[in-house]
C-alpha positions as CSV (number, residue, x, y, z in Angstrom):
1,M,60.2,-6.4,133.9
2,D,62.0,-6.2,137.2
3,E,65.5,-4.8,137.6
4,T,67.2,-8.2,137.5
5,G,65.5,-8.9,134.2
6,V,66.7,-5.5,132.8
7,L,70.3,-6.4,133.9
8,D,70.1,-9.9,132.4
9,E,68.9,-8.5,129.1
10,A,71.6,-5.8,129.0
11,L,74.3,-8.3,129.8
12,E,73.1,-10.7,127.2
13,R,73.3,-7.9,124.6
14,L,76.7,-6.8,125.8
15,H,78.3,-10.2,125.8
16,G,78.3,-10.2,122.0
17,A,81.0,-7.5,122.2
18,G,84.6,-7.8,123.3
19,P,86.0,-6.5,126.5
20,E,88.1,-3.9,124.7
21,R,88.0,-1.7,121.6
22,M,90.6,0.0,119.5
23,G,93.3,-2.4,120.6
24,R,93.3,-1.5,124.3
25,L,90.5,0.8,125.5
26,T,88.1,-1.0,127.9
27,N,84.5,-1.8,127.2
28,H,82.9,-0.3,130.4
29,A,79.3,-1.1,129.5
30,P,78.8,-4.3,131.7
31,M,80.2,-2.5,134.7
32,A,78.1,0.7,134.1
33,V,74.8,-1.2,133.6
34,E,75.3,-3.2,136.8
35,A,76.0,0.1,138.7
36,L,72.9,1.7,137.2
37,V,70.7,-1.2,138.2
38,A,72.2,-1.4,141.7
39,R,71.4,2.3,142.1
40,G,67.8,2.1,141.0
41,Q,68.3,3.4,137.5
42,A,67.2,0.3,135.6
43,A,64.6,2.2,133.6
44,G,67.4,4.1,131.8
45,V,69.7,1.1,131.2
46,H,68.6,0.2,127.6
47,R,68.7,3.7,126.4
48,W,72.2,4.1,127.9
49,V,73.4,1.0,126.2
50,G,72.1,2.3,122.9
51,L,74.1,5.5,123.3
52,Y,77.2,3.5,124.3
53,A,76.8,1.0,121.5
54,G,79.0,2.9,119.1
55,K,82.0,2.2,121.3
56,L,81.6,-1.6,121.2
57,E,83.5,-3.9,119.0
58,E,82.6,-7.5,118.1
59,F,83.7,-10.3,120.3
60,P,87.2,-11.4,119.2
61,A,88.1,-14.7,117.6
62,G,89.8,-17.4,119.6
63,V,93.4,-18.6,119.1
64,E,93.7,-21.8,121.0
65,R,91.6,-23.3,123.8
66,V,92.9,-22.6,127.3
67,T,93.1,-25.8,129.5
68,D,94.2,-26.8,132.9
69,A,97.4,-28.0,131.3
70,N,98.3,-24.9,129.3
71,W,96.9,-21.9,131.3
72,V,100.2,-20.8,132.7
73,A,101.6,-20.1,129.2
74,A,98.4,-18.3,128.3
75,L,98.3,-16.0,131.3
76,G,98.8,-12.4,130.4
77,D,98.4,-13.0,126.6
78,S,95.9,-10.4,125.4
79,R,95.4,-12.2,122.1
80,R,93.8,-15.1,124.1
81,V,91.0,-13.1,125.7
82,A,88.3,-15.1,123.9
83,D,90.0,-18.4,124.8
84,W,90.2,-17.3,128.5
85,I,86.5,-16.2,128.6
86,G,85.6,-19.6,127.1
87,Y,87.6,-21.4,129.7
88,F,85.9,-19.6,132.5
89,Q,82.5,-20.1,131.0
90,G,83.1,-23.8,131.1
91,E,84.6,-23.7,134.7
92,V,81.7,-21.7,136.3
93,G,79.2,-23.9,134.5
94,E,80.7,-27.1,135.7
95,R,81.9,-26.1,139.2
96,G,80.0,-23.1,140.3
97,W,81.1,-19.5,140.4
98,R,82.2,-19.4,144.1
99,E,84.6,-22.3,143.7
100,V,86.1,-21.0,140.6
101,L,86.5,-17.5,142.0
102,A,88.2,-18.8,145.2
103,E,90.7,-20.8,143.1
104,W,91.5,-18.1,140.6
105,W,91.4,-15.0,142.7
106,P,94.9,-15.6,144.3
107,R,96.3,-16.5,140.9
108,L,95.0,-13.3,139.3
109,L,95.6,-10.9,142.2
110,P,99.3,-10.2,141.4
111,G,98.2,-9.0,138.0
112,V,95.6,-6.6,139.3
113,Y,97.2,-3.7,137.3
114,G,96.4,-5.4,133.9
115,G,94.0,-3.6,131.6
116,S,94.4,-0.4,133.7
117,A,92.7,-2.3,136.6
118,H,89.5,-2.6,134.7
119,P,89.3,-6.4,134.8
120,V,89.2,-6.6,138.6
121,I,86.7,-3.8,138.6
122,R,84.5,-5.8,136.2
123,V,84.8,-8.8,138.4
124,G,83.8,-6.7,141.5
125,H,80.6,-5.6,139.8
126,A,79.8,-9.1,138.7
127,V,80.4,-10.5,142.2
128,R,78.2,-7.9,143.8
129,T,75.2,-8.7,141.7
130,L,75.7,-12.5,142.2
131,L,75.9,-12.0,146.0
132,V,72.7,-10.0,145.9
133,S,70.7,-12.3,143.6
134,G,72.1,-15.6,144.8
135,D,71.7,-16.9,141.3
136,G,74.6,-19.1,140.0
137,S,73.4,-19.3,136.4
138,G,72.5,-17.1,133.4
139,P,73.9,-13.8,132.2
140,R,75.2,-12.7,135.6
141,V,77.4,-15.7,136.2
142,N,78.4,-15.5,132.5
143,E,79.4,-11.9,133.2
144,L,81.8,-13.1,135.9
145,A,83.3,-15.5,133.4
146,H,83.9,-12.5,131.0
147,G,85.5,-10.5,133.8
148,L,87.8,-13.3,134.9
149,G,88.7,-14.1,131.4
150,Y,89.6,-10.5,130.7
151,W,91.7,-10.3,133.8
152,A,93.6,-13.5,132.9
153,A,94.3,-12.2,129.4
154,R,95.5,-8.8,130.7
155,H,97.3,-10.2,133.7
156,R,100.1,-7.7,134.5
157,P,102.3,-8.2,137.6
158,V,104.5,-5.5,138.9
159,T,107.8,-6.2,140.6
160,G,110.7,-4.2,141.9
161,V,108.6,-1.5,143.6
162,A,110.6,-0.3,146.7
163,P,108.7,0.2,150.0
164,L,108.9,3.9,151.0
165,A,108.0,5.7,154.3
166,G,104.3,5.6,154.7
167,A,101.6,6.5,157.2
168,D,99.1,4.8,159.4
169,S,95.9,6.2,157.9
170,A,95.0,5.5,154.3
171,A,94.4,9.2,153.6
172,D,97.9,10.1,154.9
173,A,99.5,7.2,153.0
174,L,97.9,8.4,149.8
175,D,99.2,11.9,150.5
176,A,102.6,10.4,150.9
177,V,102.6,8.9,147.4
178,S,105.2,10.6,145.2
179,P,104.2,11.3,141.6
180,I,106.1,9.6,138.9
181,A,108.8,11.7,137.2
182,V,107.1,11.9,133.8
183,R,103.3,11.8,133.8
184,D,102.4,11.2,130.2
185,G,101.8,8.2,127.9
186,S,99.6,5.1,128.4
187,F,98.8,3.3,131.6
188,P,101.4,0.5,131.0
189,A,104.1,3.1,130.2
190,R,103.3,5.1,133.4
191,L,103.2,1.9,135.5
192,D,106.7,1.1,134.4
193,R,107.8,4.4,136.0
194,V,106.4,3.5,139.4
195,T,109.6,2.5,141.4
196,G,108.4,3.0,145.0
197,L,105.2,3.3,147.0
198,P,104.6,4.1,150.6
199,V,104.0,1.3,153.1
200,W,100.4,1.1,154.5
201,A,98.8,-1.5,156.7
202,A,101.7,-3.8,156.2
203,G,101.4,-5.3,159.7
204,V,97.7,-6.4,159.3
205,T,97.2,-10.1,159.6
206,D,93.6,-10.4,160.8
207,P,90.9,-10.7,158.0
208,D,88.4,-8.5,159.8
209,E,91.1,-5.8,160.2
210,A,91.9,-6.2,156.5
211,H,88.3,-5.6,155.7
212,R,88.2,-2.5,157.9
213,R,91.4,-1.1,156.4
214,L,90.2,-1.7,152.9
215,T,87.0,0.1,153.7
216,E,89.1,3.0,155.0
217,L,91.1,3.0,151.8
218,V,88.0,3.2,149.5
219,R,86.8,6.1,151.6
220,A,90.1,7.9,151.5
221,A,90.6,7.5,147.7
222,T,87.0,8.6,147.0
223,H,87.5,11.7,149.3
224,R,90.8,12.5,147.6
225,Y,89.1,12.5,144.2
226,A,87.0,15.5,145.3
227,T,90.2,17.5,145.7
228,H,92.6,16.0,143.1
229,A,90.4,15.0,140.1
230,H,91.6,18.0,138.1
231,G,94.8,16.1,137.4
232,D,93.0,13.4,135.3
233,P,89.3,13.1,136.1
234,T,89.0,9.8,134.1
235,M,92.0,7.8,135.3
236,L,92.0,8.9,138.9
237,V,88.6,7.3,139.3
238,H,90.4,3.9,139.4
239,A,92.2,4.8,142.6
240,A,88.8,4.4,144.3
241,T,86.9,2.0,142.1
242,A,89.7,-0.7,142.0
243,P,89.9,-1.1,145.8
244,N,86.2,-0.9,146.0
245,A,85.9,-3.8,143.6
246,V,88.2,-5.8,145.8
247,L,86.1,-4.8,148.9
248,R,82.9,-6.0,147.2
249,T,84.5,-9.3,146.4
250,L,85.7,-10.2,149.9
251,P,82.4,-11.7,151.1
252,A,82.6,-14.3,148.3
253,L,86.2,-15.2,149.1
254,P,87.8,-17.5,151.8
255,R,88.8,-15.3,154.7
256,D,92.5,-16.3,154.3
257,L,92.5,-14.2,151.0
258,W,91.3,-11.0,152.6
259,V,94.7,-9.8,153.8
260,P,96.5,-10.3,150.5
261,S,93.5,-8.7,148.7
262,M,93.8,-5.6,150.9
263,R,97.5,-5.3,150.1
264,A,97.0,-5.7,146.4
265,A,94.2,-3.1,146.5
266,W,96.5,-0.7,148.2
267,T,99.3,-1.0,145.7
268,A,96.9,-0.6,142.8
269,S,95.3,2.5,144.4
270,A,98.7,4.0,145.3
271,A,100.1,3.3,141.9
272,V,97.2,5.0,140.1
273,T,97.7,8.0,142.5
274,A,101.4,8.1,141.6
275,M,100.6,8.0,137.9
276,Y,97.7,10.4,137.6
277,A,97.3,12.7,140.7
278,P,98.2,16.3,140.4
279,D,100.9,17.9,142.6
280,E,98.4,20.2,144.3
281,S,94.9,19.8,145.7
282,V,92.0,22.2,145.4
283,P,89.2,22.9,147.8
284,Y,86.0,20.9,147.2
285,T,82.5,22.2,147.1
286,P,80.1,20.6,149.6
287,P,77.3,18.7,147.8
288,G,74.5,20.6,149.4
289,T,71.2,18.7,149.8
290,V,71.6,16.3,146.9
291,T,70.1,12.9,147.7
292,P,71.6,9.5,146.6
293,E,68.7,9.0,144.2
294,E,69.3,12.5,142.7
295,L,73.0,11.8,142.4
296,S,72.3,8.5,140.6
297,E,69.9,10.3,138.2
298,R,72.5,12.9,137.5
299,A,75.1,10.3,136.7
300,L,72.8,8.5,134.3
301,A,71.8,11.8,132.6
302,H,75.5,12.7,132.2
303,G,76.2,9.2,130.9
304,D,80.0,9.0,131.1
305,E,80.9,5.5,132.2
306,H,83.6,6.6,134.7
307,V,81.1,9.1,136.2
308,I,78.6,6.3,136.7
309,K,81.1,4.0,138.3
310,L,82.7,6.7,140.6
311,T,79.2,7.8,141.6
312,D,78.4,4.1,142.5
313,T,81.5,3.9,144.7
314,A,80.8,7.3,146.2
315,L,77.3,6.1,147.2
316,D,78.9,3.1,148.9
317,V,81.0,5.6,151.0
318,G,78.0,7.7,151.5
319,D,79.3,10.8,153.3
320,E,79.4,14.5,152.3
321,R,82.9,14.5,150.8
322,A,82.2,11.3,148.8
323,L,79.0,12.8,147.3
324,A,81.1,15.9,146.5
325,A,83.6,13.6,144.6
326,A,80.8,12.3,142.5
327,L,79.6,15.8,141.6
328,R,83.2,16.7,140.8
329,A,83.3,13.8,138.3
330,I,80.1,15.1,136.7
331,E,81.6,18.6,136.5
332,L,85.0,17.6,135.0
333,S,84.0,14.8,132.6
334,D,82.7,14.9,129.1
335,P,79.1,13.6,128.9
336,L,78.1,10.6,126.8
337,V,76.4,11.9,123.6
């Protein structure tokens, strides 16, 4: 079976599970298996799913069907996740995934923080594989429906965040982020404590420049993980993987959505940095002669879902410090057993 077949089989297996477990923790498996297949590790996917299976919970029951007439009231209602997924399954089946994504992306983008930013990351993985395969049917388009439905159910806008003095480069702007006063508790609790974020790339209006600046942000956040991951090696991953999910989605979106997408990605990355980054950096160890294939193999052998996804983003960036960030994730994270 080719790699696409492996991914389809894995997604079909995983779509019997819900997008969360234990009330709020995210099911990372669909994102991780897409990343593994994309990085040439399809042969290990089914074994990895078997190891992860103990973290899965059954797909939840529906409450009330989401429709074009009632969706506004259902937005952000986590009890309605099955209803939302069902709605998007119908929409992509009838209208095609590109049309649905273009319509719903600007509706969902203000709530990019919902579900600890996992829904937008899941959407980014789904879009990448759809863009590569060109297939608008089957498990891969169904995976996009699951991701969009999860995002709609966990939609979480943030308002009242004051613009603070920033910097021109993404790296300097991330360095200018001030930590929240109390760094404990859940993601939503911490997010409520984010009252101000530095301004970055606020004057950008050209879609191509937005793409360039978003690429810069992904690189800067990935590099920063190499020196700051000791603060929280799990949650700080999202400062890089959330904007990278947005970056991966841009080619499937109308160009007039690229600038607001870049801005939302910045606020998400900066907010995660404020919530989880430590006060001080540490030197990073150069990755030596490790190849991308060896790094992917190490991530699979380690097994932690955040390691797999951070490695995937680090390989997109591709330079020495990005590879060092992936090795740092392997070093600091508990392996999947």
